[in-house]
C-alpha positions in Angstrom: -55.6 -72.9 8.8 -58.6 -71.7 6.8 -59.1 -72.7 3.2 -59.4 -70.1 0.4 -63.2 -70.4 0.5 -63.6 -70.4 4.3 -63.0 -66.9 5.5 -64.6 -64.0 7.3 -66.6 -61.7 5.0 -66.7 -57.9 5.2 -70.0 -56.6 3.9 -70.4 -53.5 1.8 -73.0 -52.4 4.3 -73.4 -54.1 7.7 -76.0 -53.4 10.4 -77.3 -54.7 13.7 -81.1 -54.7 14.1 -82.9 -53.9 17.4 -83.5 -57.6 17.9 -79.8 -58.3 17.8 -79.8 -59.8 14.2 -76.7 -59.0 12.2 -77.3 -58.2 8.6 -75.0 -57.7 5.6 -75.9 -56.0 2.3 -73.8 -56.7 -0.8 -73.6 -54.7 -4.0 -72.2 -56.6 -7.0 -70.6 -54.8 -10.0 -69.9 -58.1 -11.7 -72.0 -61.2 -12.3 -71.6 -63.7 -9.6 -71.9 -67.5 -10.2 -74.3 -69.6 -8.2 -71.4 -71.4 -6.6 -69.8 -68.1 -5.6 -73.1 -66.9 -4.1 -73.5 -70.1 -2.1 -69.9 -69.8 -0.8 -70.5 -66.2 0.3 -73.8 -67.1 1.9 -72.2 -70.0 3.8 -69.4 -67.8 5.1 -71.9 -65.2 6.4 -74.1 -67.9 7.9 -71.0 -69.3 9.7 -70.6 -65.8 11.3 -74.2 -65.6 12.3 -75.0 -62.9 9.7 -78.1 -62.7 7.4 -77.0 -61.7 3.9 -78.9 -60.0 1.2 
């Protein structure tokens, strides 16, 4: 069972570059804490996605 902070992410904009790299772009309306950003980054990294 996955924990609350261990989940697949769905990007606002997702893409696949010609070299095969997966990218995710996120737009934030509300301020995100550093801890929240690290958790989100870790979740994307686990999926092999570069986030920005």
